C-alpha positions as CSV (number, residue, x, y, z in Angstrom):
1,M,46.7,11.1,-46.4
2,T,45.8,9.8,-43.0
3,I,42.3,8.6,-42.5
4,E,41.1,8.9,-38.9
5,Q,38.6,6.3,-37.6
6,A,35.3,7.8,-36.8
7,P,34.3,7.7,-33.2
8,T,31.9,5.0,-32.2
9,P,28.3,6.3,-32.1
10,P,26.7,6.2,-28.6
11,E,24.0,3.9,-30.0
12,S,26.5,1.1,-30.5
13,I,27.7,1.1,-26.9
14,G,26.3,-1.8,-25.0
15,T,23.7,-1.3,-22.2
16,E,26.0,-2.9,-19.6
17,E,28.8,-0.5,-20.4
18,L,26.5,2.4,-20.1
19,L,25.2,1.2,-16.7
20,R,28.7,0.7,-15.5
21,E,29.5,4.4,-16.3
22,L,26.6,5.7,-14.3
23,P,27.0,6.6,-10.6
24,P,25.8,3.7,-8.5
25,E,23.0,5.7,-6.9
26,H,21.4,6.3,-10.3
27,V,21.4,2.7,-11.5
28,V,18.0,1.0,-11.3
29,D,17.7,-2.8,-11.8
30,L,15.1,-3.1,-14.6
31,R,14.9,-6.9,-14.6
32,P,11.3,-8.3,-14.2
33,I,10.3,-9.2,-10.7
34,Q,8.9,-12.7,-10.5
35,G,7.6,-14.6,-7.5
36,W,6.2,-13.7,-4.1
37,G,9.5,-13.6,-2.4
38,A,11.1,-11.3,-5.0
39,I,8.1,-9.0,-4.9
40,L,8.2,-8.7,-1.1
41,E,12.0,-8.0,-1.2
42,A,11.5,-5.4,-3.9
43,L,8.7,-3.8,-1.9
44,L,10.9,-3.5,1.2
45,K,14.4,-3.1,-0.2
46,Q,14.2,-2.0,-3.8
47,P,11.4,0.6,-4.1
48,E,12.9,2.2,-7.3
49,R,13.1,-1.1,-9.0
50,L,9.5,-1.9,-8.1
51,A,8.3,1.5,-9.3
52,A,10.1,1.1,-12.6
53,N,8.5,-2.3,-13.2
54,L,5.0,-1.0,-12.2
55,T,5.3,1.8,-14.8
56,G,6.5,-0.5,-17.5
57,A,4.6,-1.8,-20.4
58,D,3.6,-5.1,-18.7
59,N,2.8,-4.3,-15.1
60,G,-0.3,-6.5,-14.8
61,Y,1.5,-9.4,-13.2
62,L,2.9,-7.2,-10.4
63,T,-0.3,-5.3,-9.8
64,R,-2.3,-8.5,-9.4
65,H,0.2,-10.0,-7.0
66,L,0.5,-6.9,-4.9
67,S,-3.3,-6.6,-4.7
68,V,-3.6,-10.2,-3.6
69,M,-0.8,-9.7,-1.1
70,A,-2.6,-6.7,0.4
71,L,-5.9,-8.4,0.7
72,L,-4.5,-11.7,2.2
73,G,-2.3,-9.8,4.5
74,M,-5.1,-7.7,5.8
75,A,-7.2,-10.8,6.3
76,A,-4.3,-12.4,8.3
77,Y,-4.1,-9.3,10.5
78,G,-7.8,-9.5,10.9
79,V,-7.4,-12.9,12.6
80,V,-5.3,-11.2,15.3
81,V,-8.0,-8.6,15.7
82,G,-10.8,-11.3,15.8
83,L,-8.9,-13.3,18.5
84,F,-9.9,-10.6,21.1
85,P,-13.7,-11.1,21.0
86,G,-13.2,-14.8,19.8
87,G,-16.0,-17.0,18.5
88,M,-17.3,-16.2,15.0
89,Q,-15.3,-12.9,15.0
90,I,-12.1,-14.9,14.2
91,A,-13.6,-15.6,10.8
92,V,-15.8,-12.5,10.3
93,V,-13.3,-9.8,11.2
94,P,-10.7,-10.8,8.6
95,A,-13.4,-10.7,5.8
96,K,-14.5,-7.3,7.0
97,L,-11.0,-5.8,7.1
98,A,-10.0,-7.2,3.8
99,G,-13.3,-6.0,2.2
100,S,-13.0,-2.5,3.8
101,L,-9.5,-2.1,2.4
102,L,-10.6,-3.1,-1.1
103,V,-13.7,-0.9,-1.1
104,S,-11.8,2.1,0.3
105,A,-9.2,1.7,-2.4
106,M,-11.9,1.5,-5.1
107,I,-13.7,4.5,-3.7
108,C,-10.6,6.7,-3.5
109,W,-8.9,5.6,-6.7
110,P,-10.7,8.1,-9.0
111,S,-9.9,11.1,-6.9
112,L,-6.3,10.0,-6.7
113,Y,-5.9,9.8,-10.4
114,I,-7.7,13.1,-11.1
115,L,-5.7,15.0,-8.4
116,L,-2.4,13.6,-9.7
117,C,-3.3,14.6,-13.3
118,L,-4.0,18.1,-12.1
119,S,-0.7,18.1,-10.3
120,G,1.2,17.3,-13.5
121,G,1.5,13.5,-13.0
122,R,2.4,11.6,-16.1
123,Q,1.2,8.1,-15.0
124,S,-1.6,6.3,-16.8
125,A,-4.6,4.9,-15.0
126,R,-3.1,1.4,-15.2
127,E,0.3,2.6,-13.8
128,M,-1.4,4.5,-11.0
129,T,-3.4,1.4,-10.1
130,G,-0.2,-0.6,-9.7
131,L,1.5,2.1,-7.6
132,L,-1.6,2.2,-5.3
133,A,-1.6,-1.6,-5.0
134,A,2.1,-1.4,-4.0
135,A,1.4,1.2,-1.3
136,L,-1.4,-0.8,0.1
137,A,0.7,-4.0,0.1
138,L,3.4,-2.1,2.0
139,L,0.9,-0.9,4.5
140,V,-0.3,-4.4,5.2
141,V,3.3,-5.8,5.4
142,L,4.1,-3.2,8.0
143,M,0.9,-4.2,10.0
144,A,2.0,-7.9,9.7
145,G,5.2,-6.9,11.4
146,F,3.3,-5.4,14.3
147,A,0.9,-8.4,14.5
148,P,3.0,-10.2,17.3
149,V,2.8,-7.0,19.4
150,A,-1.0,-6.9,19.0
151,W,-1.3,-10.6,19.8
152,I,0.5,-10.2,23.1
153,F,-1.9,-7.6,24.3
154,T,-4.9,-9.6,22.9
155,Q,-3.9,-12.4,25.3
156,S,-3.2,-10.2,28.3
157,T,-5.9,-7.6,28.5
158,H,-9.7,-7.5,28.6
159,S,-10.1,-3.8,27.6
160,A,-11.8,-3.5,24.2
161,D,-11.1,0.3,24.2
162,F,-7.4,-0.3,24.7
163,M,-7.2,-2.9,22.0
164,G,-9.1,-0.8,19.6
165,G,-6.8,2.1,20.2
166,L,-3.7,-0.1,19.8
167,H,-4.9,-1.5,16.5
168,L,-5.7,2.1,15.3
169,L,-2.3,3.3,16.3
170,L,-0.5,0.5,14.5
171,W,-2.6,1.1,11.4
172,M,-1.9,4.8,11.4
173,I,1.9,4.2,11.7
174,S,1.8,1.8,8.8
175,C,-0.4,4.1,6.8
176,V,2.0,7.0,7.2
177,F,5.0,5.0,6.0
178,A,3.0,3.5,3.0
179,L,1.7,6.9,1.9
180,R,5.1,8.5,2.2
181,R,6.5,5.8,0.0
182,L,3.8,6.4,-2.6
183,G,4.6,10.1,-2.5
184,G,8.3,9.3,-3.0
185,W,7.6,7.1,-6.0
186,L,5.5,9.8,-7.7
187,T,8.0,12.5,-7.0
188,K,10.8,10.5,-8.6
189,L,8.8,9.3,-11.5
190,N,7.5,12.8,-12.3
191,G,10.6,14.9,-11.3
192,K,8.6,17.0,-8.9
193,G,6.3,16.7,-5.9
194,M,2.6,16.1,-6.3
195,Q,1.0,19.0,-4.5
196,A,-2.4,17.4,-4.3
197,L,-1.2,14.1,-2.8
198,P,-1.5,15.2,0.9
199,I,-5.1,16.1,0.3
200,W,-5.8,12.6,-1.2
201,C,-4.0,10.9,1.7
202,F,-6.3,12.7,4.2
203,I,-9.3,11.7,2.2
204,F,-8.1,8.0,2.1
205,I,-7.5,7.9,5.9
206,I,-11.0,9.3,6.6
207,V,-12.7,6.9,4.2
208,C,-10.9,3.9,5.8
209,L,-11.9,5.0,9.3
210,Q,-15.5,5.5,8.2
211,M,-15.5,2.0,6.6
212,T,-14.4,0.3,9.8
213,T,-17.1,2.2,11.7
214,T,-19.7,1.1,9.2
215,L,-18.6,-2.6,9.6
216,R,-18.5,-2.5,13.4
217,P,-18.4,-4.4,15.7
218,L,-14.8,-5.4,15.3
219,M,-13.8,-5.7,18.9
220,G,-17.1,-7.0,20.2
221,P,-19.1,-10.2,19.8
222,F,-20.6,-11.1,16.4
223,T,-24.0,-9.5,15.9
224,G,-24.8,-10.5,12.3
225,W,-23.8,-9.4,8.9
226,N,-26.0,-6.2,8.8
227,L,-24.1,-2.9,8.6
228,A,-24.0,-0.8,11.7
229,P,-26.3,2.2,12.0
230,R,-25.2,5.4,10.2
231,D,-22.7,7.3,12.4
232,F,-19.6,9.4,11.9
233,F,-16.5,7.6,13.2
234,L,-15.6,10.2,15.7
235,H,-19.1,10.2,17.2
236,A,-19.0,6.4,17.4
237,W,-15.7,6.4,19.2
238,L,-16.7,9.0,21.7
239,N,-19.9,7.3,22.7
């Protein structure tokens, strides 16, 4: 009587062997991301790895670091903006821009979470906070890449209207790339597109533009810490 050896159950196969059998395009590096350099590299080059870590059990470390990266990066870009009017604005504009980014994110976070839940998103509130922080960090990193271009024009023109338009253009380009990355993360994590996300993106852009209008002047001389008079951002730009 011949006794055949039972096949090895799948549970006993090592993780490394399973990963080697998967197609390369489906393998995601799940190792923890530690350190500023590793976080920046994952943000730019390993979006799937970053999203997997942000939706893990312990994503607080990444969320905190990405939030700090976004705020400090926006403040650094604010220095370039403040160099145009000069004086006190070199210190004031960075604080205004970093504060407006933080307040805009806090204002828009509830609507983001609710709309994604209605679209079938499975992320928890904590995971959604991490993904939003990553999107904002990417937005600011892209703006930092454009900072030398903005600085050149800061030193070579006296037109506040032109500089304001240039900063707005660079912000819009960065915002489009960052929000598209956020949409890509949510699509892969949920297996389908989030139909309500474009609506939220429009709301987020409008809120950010209104915040900068409320905190003006940004391109003019310092006039104190009081908020600007109530005005819609399109009306303020056209007058």
